[in-house]
N, C-alpha and C positions, 0 to 999 in steps of 0.2 A: 448539710452535714449531719449525721445521725447522733443519738444519744449515748452511743457506745464508743469506746477508746478504739480507734483504728489499729492498735497495735495488739492489744489482749483481749478486746471485745468486751471488757468490763462496763458495766452501766454508769454513766457519769450523772452525778446530781444536778440539779437546776438551782441556783445559775451554774453554768458549766465553769469548773475550776480551770486553772491554766495548766495543771499537769495531773496525770492520771493518778489516783490514789492507789492503784494496783501495781501498776508497772513502772510510773514515775515519766512516762514520755508526755511530751506537749500535747494537748488536746486539739489546737488550732495548727494543724499541719499543712503546710503550703510549700511550693518548690522555692528553694533559696534564689536569692539574687547572686550575681557574680561576686559581689563584694562579701555576702554572707558566707558564700562557699568558701572563699579563700579564708576567711576569718574562723570559720569552722575547722579547716584542715589545718591551718598553721597556729591557731590560738593556742591550743593546748600542747601541741608538738614542739613548736619551734619558738615560743615565747622563753624570755630569759627565766620566767618561773616554771616551765614546762619540765615534763619528763625526761626529754631527749638531753637537754643541757645538763639537768641533775645527773642523769645516768653517766653522760660522757665525763662529767667531772670527777666521779668517783673511778669509772673505769680507767681513766688515763692516769690520775694522779694519786689515787690510794689502792695499789694493787690488792687484789683480794677482798676488799671492803663490800663491793658490790655484791659479790658471791655470799660473803658473811651475812649480810642484811637479807638477802634472798631466803636463805636457809633458815634464818631467824624468824621468817614469816613477814618481814618488812617489803611489801611488793608493790603495793598500791601506787606510790608515787615514781617508779622507775619503769624503764622499757623492759619487757620480759625478754629473758636471755636468748630464746631462738629468734624472735624479731630483731633484737640488736645485732646479732651475729649475721643474719640475712641481709640486714640493711648496709652495715659497714662493708662486708665482703663482697656483695654484688656492686657497690659503688667501686670499690677499689679494683675488682676484676674487669668492669667496664672500662675504668680508666687505663688499665694494663692493656687490655684488648685494643683500645683506640691507639695506644702510644705502640703496640708492638710492631708496626710496619716501620717504625723509625730506629728499631734496635740496630746497631751496627754488628751485623752477623759476620762471621767469618767460616771459611771452608778450609780448614787446617791454617796456613799461614796468608791464605788469600782472601782479602775482604769480599764480601759479596758484590759490592758494587764494581769491583775489578773484572767482574765476568762480562760487564755490559760492553757491547761491540766487539767481542772476541770469538774466535771460531775453535778455541780450544776447551776442554773439560778439564776442571781441575780434580785433584785425587780427594775423594770423599769417602770416609768410612762411617757407614750409619750403625753398625752392628758388628762387635767383634768379641769372639769368646778365647782367643788365642788358639795355639796350634793350626792356624791357617783357617779357621772357620770364621766365616763372617760374610758381609756384604757390602758393596759400595762400589766406587769408580777408582781405577788406578791405571794412571797413565792413559786416562781418557777411555778406558774399556771397562764395562761392567763386569763384576765378579761376584759370585755367591756360592760358597762352598760349606758344605756341612750343615746346611739349613733344610727345612722341609721344601718340598717343589712349590707349594701354594705361596710360601712366604718369599721364595726367590722371584716367583712370578710378580708379586706385589712391589717388591723391590724395583724389579726390572721397569714396571710401568712408572714408577716414580722417578727413577734415575737415568735410564737409558734415553735421554732426550738430547736434543740439540742444546748448546749452551744458554739460548736465551729462554728455552722453555724449563731448562733446569734452574735457573735464575728464578724465574717465576715460581716454580714449585716450591723452592726453598724459602723464598720471601713470603708465601702464604703459610708456611708451617707455624710460626709464633701465633697467628690469629687462631688457627685451628687449635693449636696447643692450649690456648688461655680459655677458648670456649669449653674445653672439656675439663680443664684443671679445677673450675669451679666445683663441678659435679663431684670430682675426686675428693675435694677438701670437704664437702658436706658429709661424705661417707668415712672420713679419716676421723673427724672429731669424735664420733663414738668410739672409735679405736683408743684414742688418747685418753678418753674418760676411763676406758676398760682398763688401761695400763696403769691409770692413776689409781684405780679402786684396788688393783691388784698389790699394789705398793702400801697402800693405807688401808688393808683389809681388816685390821684390828680396830679401826676407828668405828665400825658398825654402821656406817653410811649406805644409803641405798644407791644402786648404780645411778639413777636419775640426778642425785644429789652431786656426784662426781660429773655428771654431763652439763651441769649448770656452770661448774667450775671451768670445764674444758671450752664450752660455749664463751665465757668470758674472757679466758686466756686468748683463744683465738681471734676474739674480736679486737683486742688490743694488738695482736700480732699483725692483723690486717692493717690496723690504723698505723702501726710503726711501718709498714711496707709502703703505705701512703705518703709517709714522711720521706721516705727515701727517694721518691719521685720528684720531690720539689727541687726547683732549679736553684739550689743555695749550697754553699760550701758546707762540708760535714753532715750533710743529710744522710750519707750512709752510716754514720755513727747510730742511727736508730736500730739497725740491726743488733747492736751490741746491747740494746735495752730489752730485747725479746727474751733471753734466758733469765736475766736480772729480775725482770718483771715476773716470770713464773716462779722463781725462787721466793719472791717475797710475798706473792699471793699465795702460794702453797702454805707457807708458814702461817699467815693471817688466818686463812681457811681451816687449816687441819691442826694447826698448834704445833707443839714440839719444839725442840731445840735447833739450832742453826745445823749443827752436824747431822742429825737424823733428816732434816728436811734437805740437806744438800745432796747426801747419797741417794735419797729417793729421787730427787730431781734429776741427778746424772743417769740413774737407772732409767727412768722414764724416757729422758733425752736420748739414751744410746738406742733403746728398743724403738721408739718413734722415729729416730732417724733412719733405722733399717727400714721401717715400713714407708716412710717418705721416699727413700731411694727406690724401693721396688714400684711405688706408686708412680714416681716421676717417669720411671723407664716404661711402664705399662702404658701411661697416658701418652708419653712421647711417641712410642711406636703405633698406638692407636691413631694418633693425630697424623701420622705419617702415612699409614696405611689407607685410612679411610677419609673421605671428604666430610 
């Protein structure tokens, strides 16, 4: 082994110190054993004193406090906002994707499982605009009215199948949807931050500071969504915690009275709800059209 640090190439004194004085890396570098590798991975991240549990404690039980501390410059002992969001959202989306084949889907009033072993096609309306425009199956026959020809061709390829093929096609849709929804949510978080900035424009905060708040709020929302998947009574009540959490977090981060916080939260919720609705429609059609 040479007399220079392998990381920064700084000269090492004699006798060789344990750590490099320039960059802090160990001077005696060797491949870790399996035990050392596991300890290095889990020691700082998963230990009871580690950043993960400290971060989750604030995120789950003190709405807005994690954001407030980050904006105040207290960042060293907590998981960074983007890493936290990616970790939680990817885990929850993975669980949803695995669970999606067990969804009790229905076509109209007909359970999806009811199509098995039958020779008939159910009534399916995939897209409807009113005035007779739309696409789907009616009385077992494909229809597509008032839509572009290329869209009708895609609908026909998906729907004009035998009952068994139609059942298989629709059963695969949730998995395709979930695989694309994660990407959509990653793009929607910045929109939520922008809407929040517009409602708090007088606070003088930068967009990236609102983005930190958005990442933390969405991290909690994904965690609450994970709770709803638990096989326990009342798990669905976690949905009710989502707007309450955002309201409390906003007041702690941005200050002000409850009335001002509430009307801003309702404005953001209304606008973001519209964006979510449009995104759901786009992702749903994309998952339907493309494998």
